[in-house]
C-alpha positions in Angstrom: -4.0 16.1 -37.3 -2.6 18.7 -39.6 0.3 17.8 -41.9 3.5 19.7 -42.7 2.4 20.7 -46.2 -1.3 21.3 -45.6 -2.4 24.1 -47.9 0.3 23.5 -50.5 -1.1 22.7 -54.0 1.0 20.9 -56.5 0.2 20.5 -60.2 1.8 17.2 -61.2 2.7 16.8 -64.8 5.1 13.9 -64.2 5.4 10.4 -65.6 7.3 7.1 -65.1 9.3 7.2 -61.8 11.5 10.2 -61.3 8.7 12.8 -61.2 6.0 10.7 -59.5 8.4 9.7 -56.7 8.9 13.4 -55.9 5.2 14.2 -55.9 4.3 11.1 -54.0 6.6 12.3 -51.2 5.1 15.7 -51.3 1.6 14.1 -51.1 2.7 12.0 -48.1 3.8 15.2 -46.4 0.4 16.7 -46.8 0.4 18.6 -50.1 -2.6 18.5 -52.4 -1.0 16.8 -55.4 -3.2 17.0 -58.6 -1.9 14.5 -61.1 -2.7 15.9 -64.6 -2.8 13.2 -67.2 -3.6 13.0 -70.9 -7.2 11.8 -71.5 -5.8 8.3 -72.2 -3.8 8.3 -69.0 -0.1 8.5 -68.2 2.0 6.1 -70.2 2.6 3.7 -67.3 -1.0 3.5 -66.3 -2.0 0.8 -68.8 1.0 0.2 -71.0 2.9 -1.4 -68.1 0.0 -3.4 -66.8 -0.4 -7.1 -67.2 -4.1 -6.5 -68.0 -5.7 -3.8 -70.1 -8.5 -3.2 -67.6 -6.2 -2.6 -64.6 -3.8 0.3 -63.6 -0.2 -1.0 -63.5 1.5 -1.8 -60.3 4.2 0.6 -61.5 1.7 3.5 -61.4 0.0 2.3 -58.2 3.2 2.2 -56.3 4.3 5.7 -57.3 1.1 7.7 -57.1 -0.4 7.2 -53.7 -2.2 10.0 -52.0 -2.7 12.0 -55.2 -5.7 13.2 -57.1 -6.1 12.5 -60.8 -7.6 14.8 -63.5 -7.4 14.4 -67.2 -6.4 17.3 -69.5 -5.3 17.5 -73.1 -2.4 20.0 -73.1 -2.2 19.8 -76.9 -5.5 21.5 -77.1 -5.8 25.3 -76.7 -8.6 24.9 -74.2 -6.6 22.4 -72.2 -3.6 24.8 -72.0 -5.9 27.6 -70.9 -7.3 25.4 -68.2 -3.9 24.6 -66.9 -2.9 28.3 -66.9 -6.0 29.0 -64.8 -4.9 26.4 -62.3 -1.4 27.7 -62.2 -2.7 31.0 -60.9 -3.6 29.4 -57.5 -0.9 26.8 -57.4 2.2 26.7 -55.2 4.2 24.2 -57.2 4.2 22.8 -60.8 6.5 19.9 -61.5 7.2 18.1 -64.8 9.6 15.5 -66.2 8.3 15.5 -69.7 10.7 15.0 -72.6 13.3 17.8 -73.2 11.7 20.9 -74.6 8.1 19.6 -74.2 6.9 22.4 -71.9 8.4 25.1 -74.2 6.7 23.6 -77.2 3.4 23.8 -75.4 4.0 27.4 -74.6 4.3 26.6 -70.9 8.0 27.2 -70.3 9.3 28.7 -67.1 9.1 32.3 -68.2 5.4 31.9 -69.1 4.6 30.1 -65.8 6.4 32.8 -63.9 4.4 35.5 -65.7 1.1 33.8 -64.8 2.1 33.3 -61.1 5.3 34.9 -59.8 5.0 32.9 -56.5 5.0 29.6 -58.4 7.8 27.0 -57.7 8.4 25.5 -61.1 10.3 22.2 -60.9 11.8 20.2 -63.7 13.6 16.8 -63.7 15.5 15.9 -66.8 18.2 13.4 -67.6 20.9 16.1 -68.0 19.3 19.3 -66.7 18.1 22.3 -68.7 21.5 23.3 -70.1 24.7 21.7 -71.3 25.7 19.5 -74.3 23.2 16.7 -73.4 20.2 18.8 -72.3 18.2 17.6 -75.3 19.0 13.9 -74.7 16.4 11.6 -73.3 17.1 9.5 -70.2 15.8 6.7 -68.1 17.1 5.0 -64.9 20.0 2.9 -66.5 21.1 5.9 -68.6 21.4 8.0 -65.5 23.3 5.3 -63.7 25.7 5.0 -66.6 26.3 8.7 -67.0 26.4 9.3 -63.2 29.1 6.7 -62.5 27.1 4.1 -60.6 27.4 1.4 -63.2 31.2 1.8 -63.4 31.3 1.0 -59.6 29.0 -2.0 -59.6 29.7 -5.6 -60.6 32.9 -7.6 -60.9 36.3 -6.4 -62.1 35.5 -7.8 -65.6 31.9 -6.6 -66.0 30.0 -3.5 -64.9 26.3 -3.9 -63.9 23.4 -1.7 -63.4 21.7 -1.4 -59.9 18.1 -2.3 -59.5 17.5 0.5 -57.1 16.1 3.8 -58.5 19.2 5.9 -58.0 18.6 7.9 -61.2 14.8 8.0 -60.9 13.7 8.1 -57.2 17.1 9.5 -56.4 16.4 12.5 -58.7 12.8 12.7 -57.4 13.9 13.0 -53.8 16.5 15.6 -54.7 13.8 17.5 -56.4 11.6 17.3 -53.4 14.4 18.8 -51.3 14.7 21.7 -53.7 11.0 22.3 -53.8 10.8 22.4 -50.0 13.8 24.8 -49.8 12.1 27.0 -52.4 8.9 27.1 -50.4 10.7 28.2 -47.3 12.6 30.9 -49.2 9.4 32.1 -50.7 8.2 32.9 -47.2 10.9 35.5 -46.9 11.0 36.8 -50.5 7.4 36.4 -51.6 8.4 35.0 -55.0 8.9 31.6 -56.5 11.8 30.2 -58.5 12.8 27.4 -60.8 14.0 24.0 -59.4 16.2 22.2 -61.9 17.3 18.6 -61.2 19.3 16.4 -63.5 19.2 12.6 -63.0 22.9 12.5 -63.8 23.7 15.0 -61.1 21.6 13.1 -58.5 23.5 9.9 -59.2 26.9 11.7 -59.0 25.8 13.0 -55.6 24.8 9.5 -54.5 28.2 8.1 -55.4 30.0 11.1 -53.9 32.1 9.1 -51.4 33.5 6.9 -54.2 35.6 9.8 -55.5 37.9 9.4 -52.5 39.8 6.5 -54.2 40.4 8.7 -57.2 41.7 11.5 -55.0 44.1 9.1 -53.4 45.4 7.3 -56.5 44.6 9.5 -59.4 42.9 6.5 -61.0 39.3 5.5 -61.5 37.7 3.8 -58.5 37.8 0.0 -59.3 34.9 -2.4 -59.1 35.3 -4.8 -56.2 32.0 -6.7 -56.2 30.9 -7.1 -52.5 34.3 -6.4 -51.1 35.9 -3.2 -49.8 39.6 -2.4 -49.8 39.2 -0.6 -46.5 38.4 -3.4 -44.0 37.5 -7.0 -43.5 35.2 -8.8 -43.1 32.9 -6.9 -45.5 31.2 -9.5 -47.6 28.2 -11.7 -48.2 28.2 -15.1 -46.5 26.1 -18.2 -47.4 23.5 -19.5 -45.0 21.2 -22.4 -44.8 19.2 -23.7 -46.7 21.4 -22.2 -49.4 18.6 -20.6 -51.6 19.3 -17.8 -54.0 19.0 -15.1 -51.3 20.2 -17.1 -48.3 23.1 -14.8 -47.4 24.0 -12.4 -44.7 26.2 -9.4 -45.1 28.8 -8.8 -42.3 30.8 -5.6 -42.1 33.3 -4.9 -39.3 34.4 -1.3 -39.3 36.2 -1.2 -36.0 38.3 -3.4 -33.7 35.4 -3.5 -31.2 33.1 -5.0 -33.9 35.8 -7.4 -34.9 36.2 -8.6 -31.3 32.4 -9.0 -31.1 32.5 -11.1 -34.2 35.3 -13.5 -33.3 33.7 -13.9 -29.9 30.6 -15.2 -31.6 32.7 -17.4 -33.9 34.3 -19.0 -30.8 37.8 -17.6 -31.7 38.1 -14.7 -29.1 41.9 -14.9 -29.3 41.8 -13.4 -32.8 40.5 -10.2 -31.3 44.0 -9.4 -30.0 46.0 -11.0 -32.8 48.3 -8.4 -34.4 47.4 -9.8 -37.9 43.9 -8.5 -37.4 44.6 -5.5 -35.2 43.2 -2.8 -37.5 41.1 -2.4 -40.6 44.1 -2.4 -43.0 45.6 -5.5 -41.5 42.3 -7.4 -41.7 41.8 -6.3 -45.3 45.1 -8.0 -46.1 43.7 -11.3 -44.7 40.2 -11.0 -46.4 40.3 -14.6 -47.8 41.2 -16.2 -44.4 38.5 -14.1 -42.6 35.9 -15.0 -45.2 36.5 -18.7 -44.8 36.3 -18.3 -41.0 33.0 -16.4 -41.1 31.3 -18.6 -43.7 32.2 -21.7 -41.8 30.0 -20.3 -39.1 27.2 -18.8 -41.2 26.6 -21.8 -43.4 25.5 -23.8 -40.3 22.7 -21.2 -39.7 19.8 -19.5 -41.5 20.3 -15.9 -42.4 17.7 -14.9 -39.8 19.5 -16.8 -37.1 22.8 -15.3 -38.1 21.3 -11.8 -38.0 19.9 -12.3 -34.5 23.1 -13.6 -33.1 25.5 -11.2 -34.7 23.2 -8.2 -34.2 22.9 -8.9 -30.5 26.8 -9.1 -30.3 27.1 -5.6 -31.8 28.3 -6.8 -35.2 26.8 -4.9 -38.1 25.1 -7.4 -40.3 22.1 -7.8 -42.6 20.1 -10.7 -43.9 19.5 -10.5 -47.7 15.8 -10.0 -47.9 13.9 -10.4 -51.1 10.8 -8.4 -52.2 8.4 -11.1 -50.9 10.1 -11.2 -47.5 10.1 -7.4 -47.3 6.3 -7.3 -47.9 5.8 -9.7 -45.0 8.5 -8.3 -42.7 7.1 -7.7 -39.3 9.6 -5.0 -38.3 8.7 -2.9 -41.4 5.0 -3.3 -40.6 5.5 -2.3 -37.0 7.4 0.9 -38.1 4.7 1.7 -40.6 6.9 1.2 -43.6 4.8 -1.6 -45.0 1.1 -0.8 -44.9 -2.2 -2.3 -46.2 -3.9 -0.3 -48.9 -7.4 -0.8 -50.5 -7.4 0.0 -54.2 -10.7 0.2 -56.1 -9.7 -2.3 -58.8 -6.5 -4.0 -57.4 -8.2 -4.8 -54.1 -6.2 -5.0 -50.8 -2.5 -5.2 -50.9 0.6 -4.2 -48.9 2.9 -1.5 -50.2 5.9 0.5 -49.0 4.9 3.7 -47.3 6.5 7.0 -46.4 10.1 6.4 -45.1 10.1 9.8 -43.4 8.4 9.8 -40.1 7.4 13.2 -38.6 6.0 13.2 -35.1 3.6 16.1 -35.8 2.8 15.2 -39.4 1.8 11.5 -39.7 1.1 9.9 -43.1 -1.9 7.8 -43.8 -1.3 6.1 -47.2 -4.2 6.2 -49.6 -4.5 4.3 -52.9 -3.3 5.8 -56.2 -6.3 7.4 -58.0 -8.1 6.1 -61.0 -7.8 8.0 -64.2 -9.7 11.3 -64.0 -11.2 10.2 -60.6 -11.2 13.8 -59.4 -12.2 15.7 -62.5 -15.5 16.9 -61.1 -14.1 17.8 -57.7 -11.0 19.6 -58.8 -12.4 21.4 -61.9 -15.5 22.3 -60.0 -13.6 23.8 -57.0 -10.7 25.4 -58.9 -12.3 26.5 -62.2 -16.0 26.6 -61.3 -16.9 24.1 -64.0 -20.3 22.3 -63.8 -21.0 18.7 -64.7 -22.5 19.9 -68.0 -19.3 21.8 -68.7 -17.2 18.7 -68.1 -19.4 16.6 -70.3 -18.8 19.1 -73.1 -15.1 19.1 -72.5 -15.0 15.4 -72.6 -16.9 15.3 -75.9 -14.4 17.8 -77.3 -11.4 15.7 -76.2 -10.2 18.3 -73.7 -10.4 16.1 -70.7 
């Protein structure tokens, strides 16, 4: 079956997480994504591996469904080969260090000159302009500058989040921009630049937290797992009391509250004026927490999930990474899939979270370094096996 982005060719000059998460999504949607790496490989390929002879899990998880070619962009011939590929490309995306593309002579103006239809996308910590444009950034930097760390942790200590808000968050924002630019090109016939800053992506992801500042004029405080808006909204211990044996319960309406207290065996509290609305319940957070945990600590998190979920109470068991890989519901939805890698062997990995009825995704393993040199360079540049051997000897590929 055809996929949504069949016929779209993406030149992928990305590294680490922010860029690869974008291009992996485009590949899952059907684009031909050609990952262009230095002859020694992208930094994460071996430097982040536990063994020097294996590609890292970091790279494997972020580069599924792509092709890999090697190319030395610091060489004149390497840059010329990239420019040849730009001619027939739809998208070029990079998240190299600030100013890297310009120093290579491959800035946006040059790319647009070669191919006016090209969508040229860039992910940087702080975008292409502004006082921090030349500053380097990684995930925790983006979280700090985007406000996420200020909101996370206890009142006494801010903490970073171990989800990729700044990296994958920026990558998915970039994918949205690329898709919009491709649609606009259908009407205009010309490409454009897509500029995404990690800081901006994090600011967008914490958007709703500005409401407290609008209401009070003060910075939104850290509240740990609690919310000032309602109760219960907290983590509750479950048997057998391991490090992740918790369930999160959140009642946003009186109907949910009545469902909860029915399960707890205290249905009279559903009509108690002390708990009549969100604000009233929030004022009695401690009493409610004690009531809920007295029930949850007699059950496992999975038992609590089943019982509360069936009663219409929003809740979630705290699942760790090992549990997620083995989770049957994720497997049934196709979110966890088995993949066969040429050196890592068979393993289960997260798949495409976007399910399109007419564009299904079949996950394939991340490519080995330069695995597609012969196929890509032969098809796009007309190079022969002899040509490639010479280029390898010269250090171009």
